[in-house]
C-alpha positions as CSV (number, residue, x, y, z in Angstrom):
1,X,19.9,-47.4,-32.2
2,X,16.2,-46.5,-31.8
3,X,16.5,-46.7,-28.0
4,X,19.5,-44.3,-28.1
5,X,17.5,-41.8,-30.2
6,X,14.5,-42.0,-28.0
7,X,16.7,-41.4,-24.9
8,X,18.2,-38.3,-26.6
9,X,14.7,-36.9,-27.4
10,X,13.5,-37.3,-23.8
11,X,16.7,-36.2,-22.0
12,X,17.7,-33.3,-24.2
13,X,14.9,-30.9,-23.0
14,X,15.7,-31.7,-19.4
15,X,19.4,-31.0,-19.8
16,X,18.6,-27.7,-21.5
17,X,16.6,-26.5,-18.5
18,X,13.2,-27.3,-19.8
19,X,10.8,-30.1,-19.0
20,X,9.1,-32.7,-21.1
21,X,5.6,-31.3,-20.4
22,X,4.3,-28.1,-21.9
23,X,2.9,-26.4,-18.9
24,X,2.3,-22.6,-19.2
25,X,4.2,-20.5,-16.7
26,X,2.3,-17.9,-14.8
27,X,4.0,-14.6,-14.1
28,X,4.8,-14.0,-10.5
29,X,3.0,-10.9,-9.2
30,X,4.6,-9.2,-6.2
31,X,2.3,-7.0,-4.1
32,X,3.9,-4.7,-1.7
33,X,1.7,-3.3,1.2
34,X,2.7,0.1,2.5
35,X,1.4,2.1,5.5
36,X,1.7,5.9,5.1
37,X,1.2,8.2,8.1
38,X,1.1,11.9,7.2
39,X,-0.9,15.1,6.5
40,X,-3.1,15.6,3.5
41,X,-1.6,18.2,1.1
42,X,-4.1,18.0,-1.7
43,X,-7.4,16.2,-2.1
44,X,-9.5,15.5,-5.2
45,X,-12.6,13.5,-4.0
46,X,-14.4,13.2,-7.4
47,X,-11.2,11.8,-9.0
48,X,-10.4,9.6,-6.0
49,X,-6.9,11.0,-5.5
50,X,-5.0,12.5,-2.7
51,X,-1.5,13.6,-1.8
52,X,-0.1,12.9,1.6
53,X,3.0,14.5,3.0
54,X,5.4,12.3,5.0
55,X,8.3,14.4,6.3
56,X,9.8,15.9,3.2
57,X,8.2,13.5,0.7
58,X,4.8,13.8,-1.0
59,X,3.0,10.5,-1.8
60,X,0.4,10.6,-4.6
61,X,-2.3,8.0,-3.9
62,X,-5.3,6.8,-5.9
63,X,-8.3,5.1,-4.2
64,X,-8.8,1.4,-4.9
65,X,-12.3,0.3,-5.8
66,X,-12.5,-1.6,-2.5
67,X,-11.2,1.3,-0.3
68,X,-12.6,1.4,3.2
69,X,-12.7,4.5,5.4
70,X,-11.9,5.1,9.0
71,X,-13.0,3.1,12.0
72,X,-16.2,3.0,13.9
73,X,-14.8,5.6,16.3
74,X,-13.9,8.4,13.8
75,X,-17.1,8.2,11.7
76,X,-15.3,8.7,8.4
77,X,-17.4,7.3,5.5
78,X,-15.9,8.9,2.3
79,X,-12.9,10.8,0.9
80,X,-15.0,14.0,0.7
81,X,-15.2,14.2,4.5
82,X,-11.5,14.7,4.8
83,X,-9.8,18.1,4.6
84,X,-6.4,19.4,3.7
85,X,-4.0,19.4,6.7
86,X,-5.6,16.5,8.5
87,X,-3.5,13.6,9.7
88,X,-4.3,10.2,8.2
89,X,-3.1,6.7,8.1
90,X,-3.3,5.2,4.6
91,X,-2.8,1.5,4.0
92,X,-2.1,0.9,0.3
93,X,-0.5,-1.4,-2.2
94,X,2.2,-0.5,-4.6
95,X,1.1,-1.9,-8.0
96,X,3.5,-1.1,-10.9
97,X,4.7,2.1,-9.2
98,X,1.2,3.4,-8.5
99,X,-0.1,3.5,-4.9
100,X,-3.6,2.3,-4.4
101,X,-5.3,3.0,-1.1
102,X,-7.3,0.2,0.5
103,X,-8.0,1.9,3.9
104,X,-7.9,5.5,5.1
105,X,-8.2,6.4,8.7
106,X,-8.3,9.9,10.2
107,X,-5.9,10.5,13.2
108,X,-7.2,12.4,16.1
109,X,-5.4,15.7,16.6
110,X,-2.9,15.8,19.5
111,X,-4.0,17.8,22.5
112,X,-1.9,20.9,23.1
113,X,0.4,20.6,26.1
114,X,0.2,23.2,28.8
115,X,3.1,25.6,28.6
116,X,3.6,25.7,32.4
117,X,5.8,23.0,33.8
118,X,4.3,20.9,36.5
119,X,5.5,21.8,40.0
120,X,7.9,19.3,41.6
121,X,6.7,17.7,44.8
122,X,8.5,18.9,48.0
123,X,10.8,16.5,49.7
């Protein structure tokens, strides 16, 4: 009878979906990386916040402590160097509904096209 009781004590937790060990379960944290390309609507450099407009949607973004700026080509070193209306690429993570920017790069303005059409070559 003792062996039947011992078997019940060991098998019961396994059948109920548990295990015989008491290991602590760590919560799974899902990090979503998002790239936003748009124009700066508002900028608050001291607070480390900006709003970027993408089509008809405004994205509120907070700078992460490890945020990097620009590339070697554009010479961007801080948020205070950006201006409203500039095109930017923001790489950020969505953490609990809050967007944290980890890299901000300034886009070069597009060159204006000539309004005159190019002449077609004669045949």
